[in-house]
C-alpha positions, 0 to 999 in steps of 0.5 A: 171701831174708833172714830177720829175727829180733828176740829180746827178753826177752819175745818172738821175732819172725821175718819175711822180706824179699827185699832190704834195701829190700823190705817185711817179710812173714810175721811170726810171733811167740811168747814167748821160749823159756826152758826146756830146753837153752840152745840153745832160743832158736836151735831156736825161731828155726830152727822159726819161719823154717821156719814163716814160709817155709811160710806164704809159699810160700818155699823155706827153702833160698832163705834165704841170710842172717839178721839177728838183732837181740837183747837183750844183753849178749853173750859171744863163744865161738869168735867166735860170739855167745851171749846173756848176757841177764838176762831170758832166762838164769836162771843169771846172777842166780839163782832169785830172779828167777824164770826157769825155767832155770839158763843162763849163756848162750843159744847163738844164732849157732852153730846158725844159722851151721851152716845159713845162709850169712851170719848177723849178730847185733847188740845190738837197740838198735844194730840199731834205731839203724841202722834209725832212721838209715836209715828213721826219726827219726834220718836225717841225724844223726851224733851220736844214739842209740836207747833202748828202754824195754821188758822191759829198758832198752837203748841204741844209740849213734852218734858221728861217724857211726859206731855204737859196738859195743865189744869184744864188741858190748855198747856201749850197755848203759846200762840197767845203769848207776847213776843214784841213790845208793840201790840200794833193794834192787831186783835186776836180772837181771844181779845188780846192785842198783839199776841203771836196769833193776832200777829201771825195766825192765818186768820190774822194775816188776812185781817192785817194785810188784806190778803190770805196767808197763801197769797202773801207767802207765795208772793214773798217766795217769788221775790215781791219786796213788800210781801217779803218784808211782811213774811220775814216779820211773821217768821220773826214772830213765830221764830221768837215764840219757838225760841222762848219755848226751847230755852224755857223747857230745854227742848231737843227738837220741835216738829212743825205743821199746820196749813200756813207752815206746811204749804210754805215750809221750804220758804219759812223753815230756814227763817224760823231756824235762823231765830234759834241758831246762835242764841244762848248756845248751851240751850240751843246748840243742835236744836232743830226745827223739822217738818212734821213726820206725818206731813199734812196728815198729822191732824188725822193721826193726832186723834188716833194717837189719843186712843191707844 
């Protein structure tokens, strides 16, 4: 039996599966732990696994492997992944971001490895990329990407049929790249001023504009002029990031997920595609941005994809 864990800046979800091709069962989700010691997320995961097992009548001792799809970046300590995640670890950017802890990292892999035989932790966008290539909108493609526009902004990249990981598993952190020449004073949880996530991440939208992303995009779709101007600017930031990835890596397609994108996809998708179309045609001709084939379940299946 496998446990599938999805760690985001907003929530942690745990499901079970009997095999890599079996359906997910017993999903439980709750807000990501952000108080107490810096092993709080790991303690939360262990508790949720036990709770899901109890609900499903599964012996927790039968869990022999755990896949963890997590927001990053990561740091490696003694070969084990710890989260250096701006939306979880309050010590990175300091108290001005409003997180209720001073963690520089959140310990995740080591506590799980002490209990379970096999633990694999990957960046959530890399794991979602693998899920989309296996079951979703990127099947059959060797040069592609998955991008999430959610609490944060992240990307999983595949070139020549291989998912890119980098020295610490952090390849694809395009959300912390810069796409405008004015930092506008927007503070990212990583400490950058004016990077993509600082300008357009779900948390940052609320910080910058004083209203949740959902309210802003709903108002924009309804024709509110002020909201529409802001929403168009946000789509321009994300679209430029995606364009940069396409021309840098010569990609065929990018599938998109995450709560900000998914709940407003009919509004934002054509605006994002407009940042691609007509620019440097030898590299962008025919390249499509598409909704994730796994829909809003991509995060759950991302963890399962790690356990093939």
